[in-house]
N, C-alpha and C positions, 0 to 999 in steps of 0.2 A: 427783803428790801422794802422801804416805805413806799406808799402809793405815790408820793410826790416825786420820787425818783423815777418811777415807771412812766409818769406823765410828762417828764421833761422832754421838750421838743429837741430834735437833733439839730446841730448847727447847720445853718443855711449852706455854707461852703466848707464842708469838713476838710480838715487838712489830711495830708497823706498818712500821717501817723494815726489819726482818728479812723481813716478808712481801713488801715491794716488791723487795728484793734477790733473794729466792727466785724471784719472778716474772720479774725481769730475766734471771736465770741460765737458767731454763727456756726462756723465749722466745728468748734469744740463742743457746742451743745448737741451736735448731731452724732458725736461719738457715743458709743455705749459705755456702760460703767466699766472701770478697769478690770474688775473681776470677769465680766463677760468678754472683754478683749482677750484675756488669757484663755478662755474657752475657745474663742474664734481662732486664736493663734495655735492652740493645740490641735484643733480640727484641721487647720491648714497643714500642720506638720504631718498629721496622719495621711492626708491626701497626697502631699508632695512626696512623702517617703514611699507611698505605694507606687507612684508614677516612676520614681527613680530607683525602685528596688533592685539591688544587685549592681548598681553603678559603682565601678571601682575607681579609686583615686589614691594618690600618694601623699602622705604627710611627712614632711621633713622632720627628722629626729636626730638626737645626738649620735645614735648608732647607725645612721643611714636612713634612707627613705623607707617608710613602712606603708604597706598597702591596707587600705580600709574600703569598706563598701557601705552604701546606704542600705538600711534595713527597714523594710515596711512595717509600720506600726498598726496596720490593719490586718495583718496575718493572725491566724488563730492563736499561735504561740505568743505573739506580742500582746494581743488583747488579754489573753489569760494572765500573763505576767503583770500587765497594767493593773488589772482589778485585784489580783492577789497581793500586790505590793502597795495598794492605794493607801492603807492606813499607815503603814511604815513610811511611805513617801512623804505624807503630811507631817507625821510626828517627828520625823528626822530632818525636816526642812530647817536648815541652820538658822536663818534669820528669825524664825518664829521664837525659838527658845531664847535667843539673844535679847530680843525686844521685850518679851514678857518678864524675864528675870530682872533686867535693868530697871524697867518701869515699876516693878514692885517697890523698890527702894525709893525711886523718885516720887512715887505716889504718896508715900508716907511724908516725905519732905514737903510736898505741896499741901497735903491735907493739914499738916501741923501749922502751916504758915511760915515755915523756915525759909523757903525760897523767896516768897514775897517780901519778907522782912529784910533779907539780904539785898534784894534789888532796890527796895526803897532806901535802905541804909546807904548804898553806894551813890544813889542820886542825891541824897539829902545833904551831903557835905561838899558837894561840887561847886566851885566858884562859877559865876555867871559866864566868865570868859571861856570856861572849859565845859560848858553845858552840853554843847553839841557832841564833842568827842566822847564824853562820858556816857551820854545817852546811847550812842551807837555801840560803845563797848558793852554796856549792860545788855543791849539787844543781842550782841554776839554771844555773851556768856549765857543768856537765857536758853540757848540751844540745848544745853545739858538737861533742861527740864521739859523736853518734848515741846509742847505747844504753849507753854506758860508765857512766852514772850508776846504771843499774839493777843492774849487776853489780859495781860498785865502791863508789859512795857510800852506797847503802842499807845493805849489810852493815857498812860502816865506821861508819855512824851508830849501830848497835847496839853495836859494839866500843867506840867512843869514850864513849858514855854509860855503858856498863857499867864501863869503867875509871875514869870520873869519879864512880862511886858513885850514878849515876842509873839510872832504869829503862831497860833497853836497848830495850824496845818503843817507848818515847817517842822514842828516837833514830832508830829505824827509821821511825816515823811521820813525824817531822820531815823526814828525808831523802826519804822517798817523796813528801811534800807539795812539797818543792822540785824534785825530779827530774820528777815526773809532773803533780802538781796545778798547778804553775806552769810547765808545759811551754812556753808561749808568752812567758814573761817572761824576757828575756835581753838584756843590754846589749852582748853580743858577737854580731855577725852570724854566722849559721850556715847550713847547707845548706837548712834548712826555709824560710828567707826567699825565696830565688829559686824554690824548689820551688812554694810557694803562689802566688808572683807569676806564675809561668808559667800556672797554672790560672786565676787571676783575669783575666789579660790575655786568655786565650783566650775566657773567658766574656764579658768586656766587648766583645770583637769581634763578638758576636752582634748587638749594637745598634750599636756604633760600631767598624768594622774598624780605624780609624786610632788608636783610643785605646790609649795605652801605660801600663803600670804599672811603677813603679820597684821593683827588688828590695828596697830599703830603705825602702819607703813607710810601714812601720809601726815603724821602728826606734826613734824617740823614745818612742812609746807603750809598746813592749815593754821598752825600757830602763828607763824610770821605773817600769814595772810590777814590775820586779825589787825595788824598794824596798817597794812595796805588799805583795807576796807575802811578802817577808822579814819585814816588821813584823807582818803578820797571823799568819803561821806561828809566829813567836816567841811572840806573846801566846797563841795557842791551845795550843801545845805545853806551855808553862810553867804556864798558868793553867787549862786545860780538860782536855787529853788526859792529861798525866802524872799529875795528881791522881786521875783516874778509874782509872788503871792500878796504883795502889798496892796494890790487893787482888789483882792478878795475880801469883801466886807464881812466882819464878824457880826453876824446877826442872830446868833442863837439865843435862846431864852436863858438869861443869867441864872435863873433858879434851877435850870436843867443841866447846866454845865457841870462836869465833874469837878470835885474839889480835891486838893492834895491833902489827904489826911496824914497828920503827923503820926509817927510811930509811937505807940503807947509804951509806958515804962515796962510793962510785962513783955511786950513784943521785943523790946530792946534787950532785956535780960535773957529772954529765950534765944535771941539771935547770937549773942556773945557766947552763951553756953553751948549752943549748937556748933558754932565755929570752933570753940575750944575742943569740942569732942572730935570734930573733923581733923583738926591739927594734931591732936594726940593720936588719933588713928593712923594718920599719915606717917608720924614719927615712929610709931610702933612697927609699921610696915617696912619703913626704910631700915630700922634696926634689925628686923628679922631677915631682910634680904642682903644686908651688908656683908656678913662673913662669907668668905670664899666657899665654905662648906655648908652654906645655907640650904635647907631643903627646897627653897624657892628657886635655886639655880640648877643647872644641869650638872651631871657628875663631874664635868671638867671645869665647873665654876662659871659658866656663861649664863648671864641673866637676861640677855636679849634674844637668845636663840628661840626658834619656834617651839622646841621641845621643853623649854624652861617652864616649870610650873607657874612662875609669876605671869608669864605671857598668856598662859591658858586660863589665868584667873582674872583677866581684865574685866569681864562682864560681872562676875560675882563681886569684885572689888567696887565697881560702880554701884552695885546694889547696897553693899555694906556701908560705903562712904556717904550715901544719902540716907540710908535707913537710920543709922545711929544718931547723926545730928538732928534728923527729923524727929525722932523719938525724944531726944533731950529737949529740943525746943518746945515740943508739944507739952511736956510735963512742966517745964519751967514757966512757959507763958500761959499755962492752964487751958490751952486749946484741946489737950488730951486729958481726960479724967480717968481712963482705964485702958487696959490692953485692947478692949473692944474698939476703941477709936483708931488704934493702929491698924487693926484688921480691916476696919471700915475704909480707911485711906487706901489700902491696897486694893480692896474690892472695888472701890469707886474708879480707880485707875484701870483696873481689868475690865470694868464695864464699858469703858470707852474703846476697848480693843476688839470689840465684836466684828466690826467691819474689816479691820486688818486681818483677822483670823480667816474670814471668809476669802478675802483676796489672796492670803497666803496659801490657802488650800488649793485654789485653782492655779496659782503661780507654781506651786510645787509639782502639780501634775503636768503643767506645760514643760517645765524644766526637765522632768523625768522623760517625757516623750521626746523632747528636743535632743537630749543626750543620747538616748537609746537609738534614735534614728540615724545618727552620725551626720545629720544635715548641718549641724553647727560646724563640725570639722570641715565639711565640704565647702561651706560659705567662707570659712576662714582661709582655706587654701586658695579658692578662686578669687576672693577679695584681695588676698596678698599678692596674687599673680597680677591683678589689675594695677595695684599700687606700685608694684615693682616695675611694671611696664611704663607707668607714668613717670617713674624715677623722680618723684618729688622729694625735696629735703624733708627730713624727719619732722622739723618744726612746722612745716606747712601741713603735713599730714595730721599732726597733733592738733593744729588750729582748726582744721576741717572737722575733726571729731568733736571739738568743743562747740563749734558753731551748730553742728547737727544736733547735739544734745540740747543746746539752748532752744532750738526750734521745736524739737519734740516736747520740751518742757512747757511750751505755750499751750499744748493740748492735753498733756498727761501730767498732772501735778505731783503725784506721789513719787518721791525719790527712790524708794525701794521697788516700786512697781516698774518704773522706767528702767532701772538697772537690771532687774530680773529679766527684762526683755532684751535689753541692749548688750549686757555683759557677755552672754554666750556667743554674740557675733563679734563685738569689737575686741574683746580680750584675746581670743585665739587668733583673730586676723592679724592684729598688731604684733602678737608674739612671733608670727611667721616673718615679720619685718624686723625682728630684733628688739622690739619695744616691750618693756616689762609690763606685767599686769598692774604693778603698783603705779607706774606712770599713766597708764590708760585710766585707771581709777581716779587719779588726781585730775586728769583732763575732764572726765565726766563730772566730777564734783564742781568744777568751775562752771561748765555749761549748765548744770542743773540748778545752780543758785541764782545766776544773774538775771534770768527772765521771770523768776517768781513774782516780782513786784509789778509787772506790767500786764499780766494776763488775768482777765476777769474770771477765768476758770479755776484759779487758785482758790481753794475752799474758804480761806479767810479774807479774800479780797472784798466781798460784800460787807463783812464785819468792819473792816477798816474804813470803808465808805460811810458806814453808820456812825463810827466814832467821829469822823470828820464833820458829819452833818450836825452834830451837837454845837459846833461853832459857826459853820457856814452852811446854812440850810440848803443851798442850791448845789452843794457838792454832789457830783455824780461819778460814774465810772471813768468818764473821760477826764474829769478834773484830776482824779487821783492818778490815773495812768500817765497823764501829761506831766504831773509833778514827779513821778517816779522814773520816767523815761531817761532823763539825764543820768541817774544812778545806774540804770540797767546797761546803757551803752558804754558808759565809762568803766564800770566794773568788768564788763565782758572783755573789752579791749586790753585794759591795764592788767587784769588778773591773768589773762592768757599770756601776755608778754612776761609777766612775773614768773609764770611756770616755765616758760622757755628759758628765761634767765637762770632759774634754778638749775635747769638741765644743762645749760651751757657752762655754768660754773662748777657743776658736779657736786652741788650741795645735796646731801642725802634728803630724800623726801620725808623720811621718818625712820623709825626702827625697821631695819631690813628693807628700807625704801630705795631699792636699786632702780636704775634706768634701763639697763640692757637685759635682754634674754637671749640665750640662757646665761 
């Protein structure tokens, strides 16, 4: 953060929203690193399991109630198993392989410039009247490229709005809303889908080891949510946020303001060649999967079943459908000169995953101990008993889960880290109430997205402030948070109602996206 930001005096009479954000920042800064949180949680599981060792409880099951008991993780046998299985526990941690494989392909597409060219191309032909919804849509699409939206789409939002004679901070706010506030809204499957699915399936296994969750179980809901987020963001930007920013004087150095660089002829040729390769690859995949006796289907011809090879190929397909267009774009646009550039693109992406791997190591150990102790099952049963005693409507219970996830998101930003902690509690608990793991995951995705844009603890929040300061020097955390608060509140309420509406109408959440359990 610039020194001018640190020296900015606090407002004399801070509003309630400012006080809340200040409290969140102070409280969040006192939290340890997410990796350390997993260590603390694991140690807590060990201690609690030792205190409750031998405690017997019943788990409702299809074949009648089954007795389980808490198992101490501090016993000699448990600790021996913990250290003996440590390497396997880490290497078999489902989200780890999912993320790494998918990002190998995305890394090539990013390094070649294919993703950047496509995003600039989408924004380049948009009429001024449709500037806001298109910018938000591009922000939503950028989720497929991990964090590309933060470093590309958000600054481009300011550039495009400024070039169109509109307030650049409104463009940054709209892009931020699409990239981060609508993080779970996307009609294009991405690495986050199988990542969350792996954690959800592991949590569901606490109650039902045979229960499987499809990686695209929320796809229809998240896809149609793109339209909801785009429409709400369009209205809020043009009618609420931008009018409030008209008094924010643009006082940045004109020479320092980013310029909207036109796409070069080589970039354009590379983009079209890459898109053609992606389309051809998709057509080939459809052609291979179309016949009833396709090897991509189950023996009985089902293509959407969990056992269908196509469903088990989702992550490799993400890898290939980004790798091939990225390579084609790289050679056509001449950003790649040899195969070494392709490998370098993959290596560069993997270099950014070091912290994630550290977090995944400790997360896997926590989940291992949590599962072995049977505390997750005990919490699920006791939590379900409390909810049953309250006798709340299912929609009210679901909304409570969404709000709780949104509040936790203010302090813990990582989507996978939060779900690794919360899934073993929420998924089994709601399964006991007849709510499916797929619906619980959808509720989590709503809560996880909507408060990203108002918490200073979100890793990219300071970066967005820096982007804004290029145009309005006095922009601070409060300035950005105040601009994003209307998006956050509106997205939280409307998106929650949207999910309840899906449920009420019985619209499938996605492939194998059921609402009830069992």
